N, C-alpha and C positions, 0 to 999 in steps of 0.2 A: 551679868550675863543669865545666870541661873534663875534670876526673877522674869526674866524675858521669856526664857524658854519655859519654865511653869505657868506663867500666864497663858502664853501662846497654847501650850496645850491643853489646859483646862478651858480657855476658850472654844477650842476646836471640838473638845468632847462634848462641850454643853450646847454646840450649834449643829451637830450631827444630829440629835435627837429633834430638834427643831426645824431642821431642812429636810426630814424624812417625809415621803409621800404619805399621805392619809389611806390611799385606795379607792376614793371618791374621784369618779370621774364626771366632768361636766360637760354634755355635749350642748353646744347652744346653735347647731346648725339649724339653719331655717329652711323654709319650703326652696328658696332660691339656690341653696347650696345642693339640695338632694335632686333637684330639678336638671341641675348641670351635670352632676354626676350620672344621672340618667340617661342624659342627652351623650353624655360619651361612652357608656355600655353599649349605648344603640348602635354608635358609628362603629364600635367594635365589632360588633355581632353582624352588623350591616357588611364589613369587611371580609368576614368568613367565608361567606359564601360564594365570591368571585374567586377567593383564594383554594377554596375546595375544589372548584369548577375546573381551574387552573393545574392542580394537582391531578385530579383525574385524567385531564386531556394528557398530561404528560406522561402519566403512564401508559393510557393507552397508545400515545405514538410510539413509545419505546417497545410496547409489545407488538405492535404491527410491524415496526422495525425488524424486528427480531424474528418474526414469523416469517416476513418476507426474505429476509438473509438465509433461513433455513430452507425455504422453498427453491432458491437460486444455489444453493450450494448442493442440492440431491442431485446424483446422478441419473 
């Protein structure tokens, strides 16, 4: 049992340095990957304009309702 544990510990200690990352990053993304990511970004940006218009419209509607309520409650 002692031999098995010693062997296991030695193997794990030796393998820990072999499995360490080298820090080198290989990026093999081709043109199609970057084109796809650009298309996704374009779709997200295109959706921001209608969302911003909707938020501005909601704020205007709330302010108009508040102003109308103030006018009707004045004596």
